[in-house]
C-alpha positions in Angstrom: 53.3 -57.6 -11.4 51.0 -59.2 -14.0 48.2 -61.8 -13.4 48.3 -65.1 -15.2 45.4 -66.5 -17.1 44.7 -68.8 -14.2 44.7 -65.9 -11.7 42.2 -63.9 -13.9 39.9 -66.9 -13.9 40.1 -67.1 -10.2 38.9 -63.5 -9.8 35.9 -64.1 -12.1 32.9 -65.7 -10.4 31.9 -69.0 -11.9 29.2 -68.8 -14.6 29.5 -65.0 -15.1 31.6 -63.9 -18.1 34.1 -61.1 -17.4 32.6 -58.9 -20.1 29.3 -58.9 -18.3 30.9 -57.5 -15.2 32.6 -54.7 -17.1 29.4 -53.7 -18.8 27.6 -53.5 -15.4 30.3 -51.4 -14.0 30.1 -48.9 -16.9 26.3 -48.4 -16.4 26.7 -47.4 -12.8 28.8 -44.3 -13.5 26.0 -42.1 -15.1 23.7 -42.9 -12.2 26.2 -41.4 -9.8 26.6 -38.3 -11.9 22.8 -37.8 -12.1 22.5 -38.0 -8.4 25.2 -35.3 -8.1 23.5 -32.6 -10.3 20.0 -33.0 -8.9 20.4 -30.5 -6.0 21.6 -27.8 -8.5 18.4 -28.2 -10.5 16.3 -27.9 -7.3 18.2 -24.7 -6.2 17.4 -23.0 -9.5 13.7 -22.8 -8.7 14.2 -21.1 -5.3 12.7 -17.6 -5.1 14.7 -14.5 -4.0 12.9 -11.6 -2.5 14.3 -8.0 -2.7 12.7 -4.8 -1.3 13.1 -1.7 -3.5 14.8 0.1 -0.6 17.2 -1.1 2.2 15.2 1.1 4.6 12.0 3.2 4.7 11.3 6.2 6.9 8.3 8.4 7.6 6.9 10.8 10.1 4.5 10.1 13.0 0.9 10.0 11.9 2.0 10.1 8.3 2.3 7.4 5.6 5.0 5.7 3.6 4.2 5.0 0.0 6.0 3.4 -2.9 7.3 0.3 -1.2 7.4 -3.0 -3.1 9.0 -6.4 -3.2 10.4 -8.1 -6.3 10.5 -11.9 -6.7 13.2 -13.4 -8.9 14.1 -17.0 -9.7 17.5 -17.6 -11.2 17.8 -13.8 -11.5 14.6 -13.5 -13.6 11.5 -11.6 -12.3 8.9 -14.2 -11.7 5.1 -13.9 -11.6 2.6 -15.9 -9.6 4.6 -16.2 -6.4 2.6 -15.6 -3.1 4.4 -13.1 -0.9 3.4 -12.2 2.7 4.7 -9.0 4.1 4.6 -8.2 7.8 5.2 -4.9 9.6 6.6 -4.5 13.1 4.7 -2.7 15.9 3.8 0.9 15.4 3.2 0.5 11.6 0.1 -0.6 9.8 -1.1 -1.0 6.2 -3.9 1.1 4.8 -6.5 -1.4 6.0 -5.3 -1.2 9.6 -3.6 -4.6 9.5 0.1 -5.5 10.0 0.1 -8.3 7.4 -0.4 -8.2 3.6 -0.4 -11.1 1.2 -0.3 -10.7 -2.6 0.8 -12.6 -5.7 3.7 -11.2 -7.8 2.7 -9.6 -11.1 4.2 -10.2 -14.5 7.1 -8.0 -13.6 7.7 -10.1 -10.5 6.6 -7.2 -8.3 4.4 -7.0 -5.2 3.3 -3.4 -4.7 2.6 -2.8 -1.0 -0.3 -0.7 0.2 0.5 2.6 1.9 2.1 2.1 5.3 0.7 4.2 8.2 3.2 5.4 10.8 1.8 5.4 14.4 2.2 8.3 16.7 4.7 6.4 18.9 6.4 4.4 16.1 10.1 3.9 16.4 12.7 1.8 14.6 11.3 -1.5 13.3 11.3 -3.8 10.3 9.3 -4.9 7.3 9.6 -8.6 6.4 8.7 -10.4 3.2 8.1 -14.2 3.1 7.6 -16.5 0.1 7.9 -20.2 0.9 11.3 -20.5 2.6 12.6 -17.3 1.1 12.8 -14.3 3.5 13.8 -10.6 3.0 13.9 -7.8 5.6 14.1 -4.0 5.3 14.4 -1.4 8.1 11.5 1.0 8.8 11.6 4.0 11.1 9.8 7.2 12.1 11.7 10.5 11.6 12.5 12.9 14.4 9.3 14.9 13.6 7.0 13.3 16.2 4.0 15.6 15.3 3.0 18.9 17.0 5.2 21.0 14.8 4.5 24.8 15.1 3.1 26.6 12.0 1.8 30.0 11.2 -0.6 30.9 8.3 -0.5 34.5 7.1 -3.5 34.8 4.9 -3.7 31.6 2.9 0.0 30.7 3.1 1.2 28.4 5.8 4.8 28.2 6.9 6.6 26.5 9.8 7.4 28.8 12.8 11.1 29.6 12.6 13.5 28.7 15.5 13.0 25.6 17.7 9.5 25.8 19.2 9.2 22.4 21.0 7.0 19.8 19.4 3.6 19.4 21.0 3.4 23.0 22.1 0.0 24.7 22.6 -0.9 27.6 20.4 -2.2 30.7 22.3 -2.1 33.3 19.5 -0.1 34.5 16.6 3.4 33.1 16.7 3.0 32.3 20.4 3.1 28.8 22.1 3.2 27.3 25.5 5.6 24.2 25.5 5.0 20.9 27.3 7.4 22.3 29.9 5.2 25.4 30.4 7.6 27.8 28.6 6.4 30.7 26.5 7.8 30.5 23.0 7.3 33.4 20.6 8.5 33.3 17.0 10.7 30.3 17.8 12.4 31.9 20.9 11.9 31.0 24.5 10.6 34.1 26.3 9.5 32.9 29.8 9.2 29.9 32.0 6.7 28.7 34.7 3.8 29.9 32.6 0.3 28.7 33.4 -0.6 26.9 30.2 -4.3 27.5 30.8 -4.0 31.2 31.4 -2.1 32.7 28.5 -3.3 34.5 25.4 -1.5 36.3 22.5 -2.6 38.8 19.9 -0.9 40.6 17.0 -0.6 44.3 16.4 1.4 46.2 13.8 3.5 43.1 13.0 4.3 42.3 16.6 3.1 39.6 19.0 1.8 40.7 22.4 1.2 38.0 25.1 -0.6 38.3 28.4 -0.3 35.5 30.9 0.1 34.5 34.6 2.9 32.5 36.0 2.6 29.4 38.2 2.0 31.7 41.2 -0.8 33.6 39.5 1.2 36.8 38.9 0.2 38.8 35.8 2.7 39.3 33.0 2.9 40.8 29.6 5.3 40.0 26.8 5.9 42.4 24.0 7.7 40.6 21.3 10.3 38.5 23.1 10.6 40.6 26.2 8.4 39.7 29.3 7.6 42.2 32.1 5.4 42.3 35.1 2.0 44.0 34.5 2.2 47.4 36.3 -0.2 48.3 39.1 -1.9 45.7 41.3 -3.7 43.2 39.2 -4.9 40.6 41.7 -3.0 37.3 41.8 -4.9 34.4 40.2 -6.6 36.7 37.6 -7.7 35.3 34.2 -5.9 36.6 31.1 -8.4 37.6 28.5 -6.2 39.6 26.1 -3.4 42.1 26.0 -2.9 43.7 29.4 -6.5 42.6 30.4 -7.5 40.3 33.2 -10.6 39.2 35.1 -9.9 39.0 38.8 -11.2 36.2 41.1 -13.8 38.8 42.3 -15.0 39.2 38.6 -13.4 42.6 38.2 -11.9 43.7 34.9 -8.3 44.9 35.3 -6.5 46.6 32.4 -2.8 47.6 32.7 -3.0 47.2 36.4 -6.1 49.4 36.9 -9.6 48.2 37.9 -12.0 49.2 35.2 -15.2 47.3 35.9 -17.0 44.9 38.3 -19.5 42.1 38.0 -17.8 40.9 34.8 -18.7 37.4 33.5 -15.2 35.7 33.5 -16.4 33.3 30.8 -17.7 36.0 28.5 -15.0 38.6 28.1 -12.2 39.2 25.5 -9.6 41.9 24.9 -7.5 42.8 21.9 -4.8 45.4 21.1 -4.8 47.9 18.2 -2.2 50.6 17.7 -1.0 50.3 21.2 -4.5 50.4 22.9 -6.4 47.6 24.7 -10.0 47.1 23.7 -12.2 44.8 25.8 -15.7 43.4 25.2 -17.6 41.6 27.9 -20.9 41.0 29.6 -21.9 41.4 33.2 -23.3 38.9 35.8 -26.0 39.4 38.3 -24.9 40.1 41.9 
């Protein structure tokens, strides 16, 4: 169906030429197009943060180094952007704080200070924030929670072989008392129910010799990884001072189950072993 000349005239407002209306309609189209592309231009200035690792790990009481965040805009490293990095509980930066703020350098990078790992640190996170842009990376403490057993022969230190429990107390060469009051020698569990405050070990001809009392105060010796009761009648509750040597509650020196001396100062006596013999040095007390 086509419109007649009279119908066209009826659709055109009086006093306004039809050409003017068409021109106005044409100018409105670019305005709509400009409004559509404006969000894309805004998005191109948004920063993107990226940690150099998806996760970081360390050991208790140690440090994590080499962590950094890169700022990019439109895929291009960008300088001059402020980035605030926050650590979760158990972790701190070198200055003792949990928050660090820096401006990205010419490579778009923010190099983080060394991260300290607390003794009780577990699995946590490290978060970077720049404006509304956020990035997160995992952070954790490894299974080594400190207290690892070591030996030093001369000037060379090496971990004790085997599986000596972390946090064990050193009592002499290659010998430890675990938190569960077990005697561990050279990475092997030798005895249980050991008095952790009454055990001492020495080394002779390449072997470890340990003297201790159990929880009931009974005297024991361990040669290598074999524990046996001390022969004779060493009094219960005696203090171990060295291989096969004890000071009794009556201040008597007992060696290999035999009473050797009386009036011994229990705080000033020590024994060692050399080529199978026990040698004791002590002072006496006044009666």
